[in-house]
N, C-alpha and C positions, 0 to 999 in steps of 0.2 A: 632244403626247403622244410620249414617247420610250420605246420598248420595247427593253430590253437595248442601250442605245446604244454600249457599248464592246466588245461581244462580237466577237471576231475581229480587233480592231485591234492594231496594234503600239503599243509604249509611248508613242512620241511622239504618236500620234493619240489615245490614251486621255487623255493630259495635255491636249491641245488641246480635246477634247470636254468634259472636266471644267471647264476654264476658261470655255468658252462657256456651259455650264449655270450656272456661278456668276455670270457677267456678266448673263445673262438674269434670274436670280432677284434679283440686286441691283438691277436696273432696275425691279423690281416686277411682272414677268410671272409668271403662274402656270404652273408646270411640273408635268406629270404624268409620272412616270418609273417604269417597272417594271424590276426587275432582281433577279436571284438573287445578284448581287455586292453585298454590304453596303457595301463601300468606295465604290461609285458613289453610294450613297444617303446615307451618313452625313453628309457635309459640307454638301450643299445643302438637306437636308430640314428643313422646318418641322414637318411631320407625316408619320408613318409608319403605314402600314396593313399588318398581317400578314394575308395572305389564304391560305386553303386551301379546296379544294373549292367555290370560288365564293362563299365567305362571309368576311366580315371577322371575324377572331378577336381582334384587338387593334388599337387606334389610339391614337396619342399622339405626343408629341415624342420626339426621340432620348433625352433625359434621362428621360422617362416610361417608355420601354421599358426602360432600364437599371434604373430603380427597380423596375419590375414583375418584372424578371428577377433582382433582388437581386444585381447586380454593381456594382463600384465605378464612379464617374463616369469614371475613367481607362480603364475597359475599352472595347473596341471594340464597335461594334454587332453584329459577327459573334459576339463572345463572349456578348453578351446574348441573341442569337437561339439560340445553342447551349444556353444555360442554360434557355430556355423551350421549346425544340423538343419535348422529351418530353411536356410538358403539351399542347402544340398537337396533337401526333400522337394522344394519347389522346382529345382532343376530336373529332378527325376520324374516330376509330374505325378 
């Protein structure tokens, strides 16, 4: 379980952490990673859960999230999140 693993790190350390996460994932290990930084999540993620108020509001692959958000495949995960954030906020009331 990694909670915000790159917060407060310098650029070189962020790169090292991302490489470590990638190596662990490629070795077949399950990694649970929470982050507000979509860049930390986008590359290594098999599945993404969008959570608010303790509830899962959406789950799927990175490409599923982009389809749900109606953004191009070339868009970043952050762009997809921004496209669906108003809908999620309405759900949360």
